[in-house]
C-alpha positions as CSV (number, residue, x, y, z in Angstrom):
1,X,-32.1,22.3,50.9
2,X,-31.9,18.6,50.2
3,X,-34.8,19.1,47.1
4,X,-32.1,21.5,45.7
5,X,-29.6,19.1,46.1
6,X,-31.4,16.7,44.2
7,X,-32.1,18.5,41.2
8,X,-28.6,19.5,41.1
9,X,-27.6,16.7,41.0
10,X,-30.1,15.9,38.8
11,X,-29.1,18.9,36.1
12,X,-25.7,17.6,36.2
13,X,-26.5,13.6,35.5
14,X,-28.3,15.1,32.4
15,X,-25.8,17.3,31.3
16,X,-23.0,15.0,31.7
17,X,-25.1,12.1,29.5
18,X,-25.9,15.0,26.8
19,X,-22.3,15.3,26.7
20,X,-20.9,12.2,26.6
21,X,-24.0,11.1,24.2
22,X,-22.8,13.8,22.2
23,X,-19.0,12.9,22.2
24,X,-17.0,11.5,19.1
25,X,-16.3,7.4,19.6
26,X,-13.3,6.6,20.3
27,X,-11.5,4.8,17.6
28,X,-10.0,1.5,17.6
29,X,-6.3,1.7,17.7
30,X,-4.9,0.1,14.4
31,X,-4.4,-3.2,14.1
32,X,-8.0,-3.9,15.6
33,X,-9.6,-7.0,14.5
34,X,-13.2,-6.1,13.0
35,X,-14.0,-9.8,11.9
36,X,-12.0,-12.7,10.9
37,X,-13.1,-15.6,8.5
38,X,-11.5,-18.4,6.8
39,X,-10.4,-17.4,3.6
40,X,-12.5,-19.4,0.6
41,X,-10.4,-23.0,-0.6
42,X,-9.7,-21.2,-4.1
43,X,-7.8,-18.1,-3.0
44,X,-5.7,-20.3,-0.8
45,X,-1.2,-20.4,-1.6
46,X,0.0,-23.5,-2.7
47,X,1.9,-24.9,0.5
48,X,-0.6,-23.2,3.5
49,X,-1.9,-24.7,6.4
50,X,-4.7,-22.1,7.0
51,X,-5.8,-19.0,4.9
52,X,-8.0,-16.2,7.0
53,X,-9.5,-13.0,5.7
54,X,-8.9,-10.5,7.7
55,X,-10.8,-6.9,8.4
56,X,-9.2,-4.7,10.5
57,X,-8.5,-0.9,11.4
58,X,-5.8,1.2,10.3
59,X,-4.9,4.8,9.6
60,X,-6.1,6.7,6.3
61,X,-5.4,10.0,5.3
62,X,-5.0,12.6,6.7
63,X,-4.4,9.8,9.8
64,X,-7.9,9.6,9.9
65,X,-8.9,6.2,11.4
66,X,-9.3,3.8,8.0
67,X,-10.7,0.4,7.5
68,X,-8.9,-1.9,5.7
69,X,-9.4,-5.9,4.3
70,X,-6.5,-8.3,3.9
71,X,-5.5,-11.9,4.0
72,X,-3.4,-14.0,5.9
73,X,-1.5,-17.9,5.0
74,X,0.6,-19.9,7.0
75,X,2.7,-22.6,6.6
76,X,1.7,-26.5,7.2
77,X,2.7,-27.4,10.2
78,X,4.2,-27.0,13.6
79,X,5.7,-23.1,14.0
80,X,9.3,-23.2,15.1
81,X,10.0,-21.8,18.5
82,X,9.1,-18.0,18.7
83,X,6.4,-18.3,16.1
84,X,6.3,-17.8,12.2
85,X,8.0,-15.0,11.0
86,X,6.2,-13.0,9.2
87,X,6.5,-11.3,5.5
88,X,3.8,-8.6,4.9
89,X,3.3,-8.5,1.1
90,X,2.6,-5.8,-0.1
91,X,1.1,-5.8,-4.1
92,X,1.3,-4.3,-7.0
93,X,-1.6,-2.0,-9.0
94,X,-4.9,-3.7,-9.4
95,X,-7.6,-0.8,-10.0
96,X,-9.2,1.3,-7.6
97,X,-12.2,-0.4,-7.6
98,X,-13.8,-2.0,-4.5
99,X,-13.8,-5.8,-7.0
100,X,-9.8,-4.6,-7.5
101,X,-9.0,-6.0,-4.2
102,X,-6.8,-9.3,-3.8
103,X,-8.8,-10.9,-1.4
104,X,-12.2,-10.9,-3.3
105,X,-10.1,-11.9,-6.7
106,X,-7.9,-15.0,-8.0
107,X,-4.2,-14.2,-7.9
108,X,-2.1,-13.6,-11.2
109,X,-0.5,-16.9,-11.3
110,X,3.3,-15.3,-10.7
111,X,2.0,-13.5,-7.6
112,X,0.8,-16.9,-6.5
113,X,4.1,-18.4,-6.9
114,X,6.1,-15.8,-6.0
115,X,3.7,-16.1,-2.4
116,X,4.0,-19.9,-2.4
117,X,8.0,-19.5,-2.4
118,X,8.1,-17.2,0.7
119,X,5.3,-19.8,2.3
120,X,7.5,-22.4,1.6
121,X,10.6,-21.3,3.1
122,X,8.9,-20.7,6.6
123,X,7.1,-17.8,6.9
124,X,4.0,-16.9,7.6
125,X,2.2,-14.2,4.4
126,X,0.0,-11.1,5.3
127,X,-1.4,-9.3,2.8
128,X,-3.4,-6.2,2.9
129,X,-5.7,-5.0,0.3
130,X,-4.8,-1.4,1.4
131,X,-7.2,1.4,2.0
132,X,-10.0,1.7,0.5
133,X,-10.2,-1.6,-1.5
134,X,-13.0,-3.2,-1.1
135,X,-14.0,-1.0,2.1
136,X,-15.4,2.2,2.1
137,X,-13.9,5.8,0.2
138,X,-11.4,5.7,-2.9
139,X,-8.6,4.0,-2.6
140,X,-5.3,6.3,-2.3
141,X,-3.4,5.3,-4.8
142,X,0.3,5.5,-4.1
143,X,-0.2,7.2,-1.2
144,X,2.9,5.8,0.4
145,X,2.2,6.8,4.2
146,X,-1.9,4.9,4.1
147,X,-0.6,1.9,2.3
148,X,2.3,1.8,4.7
149,X,0.2,2.2,7.8
150,X,-2.3,-1.1,6.0
151,X,1.6,-2.6,5.8
152,X,1.9,-2.6,9.6
153,X,-1.4,-3.0,10.7
154,X,-2.1,-6.2,9.1
155,X,1.1,-7.8,11.0
156,X,-1.0,-6.4,14.5
157,X,-4.2,-8.0,13.1
158,X,-2.9,-11.2,12.1
159,X,-1.2,-11.9,15.4
160,X,-4.6,-11.7,16.7
161,X,-6.0,-13.8,14.5
162,X,-3.4,-16.3,14.8
163,X,-1.0,-16.1,17.6
164,X,1.7,-18.5,16.3
165,X,3.4,-15.8,14.4
166,X,6.1,-13.7,15.5
167,X,6.4,-10.3,16.2
168,X,9.6,-10.5,13.8
169,X,8.6,-9.3,10.2
170,X,9.8,-7.8,6.6
171,X,8.0,-5.8,4.3
172,X,7.7,-7.5,0.6
173,X,6.5,-5.7,-2.6
174,X,7.0,-5.6,-6.1
175,X,5.5,-1.9,-8.3
176,X,3.4,-0.4,-6.5
177,X,3.6,-2.2,-3.1
178,X,7.7,-1.3,-3.6
179,X,6.8,1.8,-3.3
180,X,4.3,0.8,-0.6
181,X,7.6,-1.4,1.1
182,X,9.8,1.9,1.0
183,X,7.6,3.9,2.8
184,X,6.9,0.9,5.2
185,X,10.7,0.6,5.9
186,X,10.7,4.5,6.5
187,X,7.9,4.6,9.5
188,X,7.5,0.7,10.7
189,X,10.1,0.8,13.8
190,X,7.9,4.2,14.9
191,X,4.6,3.4,14.1
192,X,4.6,-0.1,15.4
193,X,7.4,-0.2,18.1
194,X,6.0,-3.2,19.8
195,X,6.6,-5.6,16.9
196,X,10.2,-6.3,15.8
197,X,10.9,-5.4,12.3
198,X,13.8,-6.1,10.5
199,X,13.6,-4.6,6.6
200,X,12.2,-4.5,3.5
201,X,12.6,-5.8,-0.4
202,X,10.9,-3.5,-2.6
203,X,11.1,-4.1,-6.4
204,X,10.0,-2.1,-9.4
205,X,9.1,0.8,-7.0
206,X,7.7,3.8,-8.8
207,X,9.6,7.0,-7.5
208,X,10.7,10.2,-8.7
209,X,7.7,10.6,-10.5
210,X,6.2,13.9,-9.0
211,X,8.6,15.8,-11.5
212,X,7.8,14.0,-14.8
213,X,3.6,13.9,-13.9
214,X,3.6,17.2,-12.7
215,X,5.1,18.7,-15.9
216,X,2.0,17.5,-18.2
217,X,-0.3,19.5,-19.6
218,X,-3.3,19.6,-22.3
219,X,-0.3,19.0,-25.2
220,X,1.6,16.4,-23.7
221,X,1.2,13.6,-26.1
222,X,1.0,9.6,-26.5
223,X,4.5,8.2,-24.6
224,X,4.7,5.0,-26.2
225,X,7.8,4.3,-24.3
226,X,5.4,3.7,-21.0
227,X,2.5,1.6,-22.2
228,X,-0.5,2.3,-20.0
229,X,0.7,5.6,-18.8
230,X,-2.8,7.1,-19.7
231,X,-4.2,4.5,-17.2
232,X,-1.7,5.1,-14.2
233,X,-1.8,8.5,-15.2
234,X,-5.6,8.8,-14.3
235,X,-5.4,6.2,-11.1
236,X,-2.8,8.9,-9.9
237,X,-5.1,12.2,-10.2
238,X,-7.6,10.2,-8.9
239,X,-5.1,9.1,-6.3
240,X,-4.1,12.7,-5.3
241,X,-7.7,13.8,-4.5
242,X,-8.6,10.7,-2.7
243,X,-5.0,11.4,-0.4
244,X,-5.3,15.0,0.1
245,X,-8.6,15.8,1.4
246,X,-8.8,19.9,0.6
247,X,-7.3,19.5,-2.5
248,X,-9.6,19.6,-6.5
249,X,-8.5,17.8,-8.7
250,X,-11.3,18.9,-10.9
251,X,-10.1,22.4,-12.0
252,X,-7.3,20.4,-14.3
253,X,-9.5,17.5,-15.6
254,X,-11.4,18.2,-19.4
255,X,-14.6,16.9,-19.6
256,X,-13.1,13.5,-21.2
257,X,-10.7,13.7,-17.9
258,X,-13.5,13.7,-15.4
259,X,-15.2,11.0,-17.6
260,X,-12.0,8.8,-17.4
261,X,-10.9,9.6,-13.3
262,X,-14.5,8.9,-12.6
263,X,-13.8,5.2,-14.0
264,X,-11.1,4.8,-12.9
265,X,-12.0,5.1,-9.5
266,X,-14.4,1.7,-9.9
267,X,-12.3,0.0,-12.7
268,X,-9.5,-2.7,-12.4
269,X,-6.2,-2.1,-13.9
270,X,-6.8,-4.2,-17.2
271,X,-10.2,-2.6,-17.6
272,X,-9.0,0.8,-17.2
273,X,-6.4,-0.1,-19.9
274,X,-9.5,-0.6,-22.3
275,X,-11.0,2.6,-20.7
276,X,-7.6,4.7,-22.3
277,X,-7.0,2.7,-24.9
278,X,-6.0,5.8,-27.8
279,X,-6.7,8.5,-25.3
280,X,-3.9,10.9,-24.8
281,X,-2.5,12.0,-21.3
282,X,-3.1,15.3,-22.5
283,X,-6.6,14.8,-23.3
284,X,-7.0,14.5,-19.9
285,X,-6.3,17.4,-19.0
286,X,-7.9,20.9,-19.0
287,X,-4.7,23.3,-17.9
288,X,-1.0,22.4,-16.7
289,X,-0.7,20.5,-13.5
290,X,1.1,23.6,-11.4
291,X,3.2,23.7,-8.5
292,X,0.2,23.2,-5.8
293,X,-0.5,20.0,-8.1
294,X,2.7,18.9,-7.4
295,X,2.9,19.9,-3.9
296,X,0.0,17.5,-3.1
297,X,1.3,14.6,-5.1
298,X,5.2,14.9,-3.5
299,X,3.4,15.2,-0.5
300,X,1.8,12.1,-0.6
301,X,3.8,10.2,-3.3
302,X,7.4,11.3,-2.8
303,X,9.8,8.0,-1.7
304,X,11.4,8.9,1.8
305,X,15.6,9.5,0.6
306,X,16.2,9.9,4.5
307,X,15.2,8.2,7.9
308,X,15.5,4.6,7.3
309,X,16.5,2.3,10.3
310,X,16.4,-0.8,9.2
311,X,18.0,-2.4,5.7
312,X,16.1,-2.1,2.3
313,X,16.9,-4.1,-0.6
314,X,15.7,-2.6,-4.1
315,X,15.6,-4.7,-7.2
316,X,15.4,-2.9,-10.5
317,X,14.5,-4.7,-14.2
318,X,16.8,-3.1,-16.4
319,X,14.4,-2.9,-19.4
320,X,11.6,-2.2,-17.3
321,X,9.1,0.3,-19.5
322,X,7.0,0.6,-16.6
323,X,8.9,1.5,-14.0
324,X,12.0,3.3,-16.2
325,X,15.2,2.1,-14.6
326,X,16.7,5.6,-14.3
327,X,14.2,6.6,-12.1
328,X,15.2,4.0,-9.7
329,X,18.6,4.8,-10.3
330,X,18.2,8.2,-9.1
331,X,16.0,7.4,-6.0
332,X,19.2,4.9,-5.4
333,X,21.8,8.1,-5.7
334,X,19.9,9.9,-3.4
335,X,19.5,7.1,-0.9
336,X,23.5,6.8,-1.4
337,X,24.0,10.0,-0.9
338,X,21.9,10.6,2.2
339,X,23.9,7.4,3.7
340,X,21.0,5.0,4.0
341,X,21.0,1.1,4.4
342,X,20.2,-0.1,1.1
343,X,21.1,-2.6,-1.2
344,X,20.9,-2.5,-5.4
345,X,20.6,-4.8,-7.9
346,X,19.3,-4.8,-11.4
347,X,18.5,-7.5,-13.5
348,X,18.0,-8.4,-18.0
349,X,14.4,-7.8,-16.9
350,X,10.9,-6.5,-17.8
351,X,8.4,-5.1,-14.7
352,X,6.7,-8.5,-13.7
353,X,9.7,-10.5,-14.9
354,X,12.0,-8.7,-12.2
355,X,10.2,-10.0,-9.6
356,X,11.1,-13.4,-10.3
357,X,14.4,-12.7,-11.6
358,X,15.2,-11.2,-8.2
359,X,13.8,-14.0,-6.1
360,X,16.9,-15.8,-4.8
361,X,18.9,-12.2,-4.1
362,X,15.5,-11.2,-2.0
363,X,15.0,-14.8,-0.6
364,X,18.9,-14.6,0.5
365,X,18.5,-10.4,1.9
366,X,15.4,-11.7,4.4
367,X,17.3,-14.6,5.5
368,X,20.3,-12.8,6.7
369,X,17.6,-10.2,8.4
370,X,16.5,-12.9,10.5
371,X,19.9,-14.7,11.4
372,X,18.6,-17.8,9.2
């Protein structure tokens, strides 16, 4: 009897060991720090007292675990009581390739000046690269939820790297980052209830494009009113594919379109602008973008118009040709109809100049959120 018991125990132990080996490893919670280290001095923001590069976990397409990189900038001097309040910066379009991640390349001077202004105001800056930029997988361009998760989770990660950071924070972003910021405002308090999310600033945020992009077909001509639209469309086509497991964009693409979209997955914005010079959107396509495409794009891209529980500031340039003002006005009208907590300001500026033009209003809006 003892032999049988010993044999049964051995069998059970072997089965349990086999089951444990077969079980998938539990993913680390979003915001877990994978790696952190000092940022090279030539990538510091003016006025920073410390700067770090961080790799952390987040939530990607289909709610799968994702690895994301980003940067942390801390003001010089001692922190205030309660720690440095945090601005989580969401960057504009840089491209889809790994080399397009802001943490591994010099920032453009306008962005550097903008972030330095927030740093000077006494905010720590955390800046996600977004999933797929410098990490495995294709960047799911304009997948709002995935980007928003990255914006939130770098706050979690940064507080583990720099304990002097406050749990109180805001999201600030422009262009693609404005789109990300709106999604962040829509989900932050539910996704990270342990943090004190105050609100968001979104300038030049693309919205309401699914209805426009979704009507493109092989006869669509060049649209000079929106410079760079072919390059941006190639990013959108690649992004819809990356954001929607199971959806195949290839049948919609012409042979040239397949080449251009493949290049979009590795080229940064300036390079993709050159790559698509002289190519119309119609030349990318083999057939019209249909309802199935619109549903896939809309599920990832369309900015929510309800469900905001914190204030958002939206700034728009009247002469913006990248994100035309009428599209943002439609978004604002939808927010108004739904009784959402927004502030809307327009400026006599183009897409990029909206950032400095709106800065005084943005700073004042965030000061009020923090009661400063």
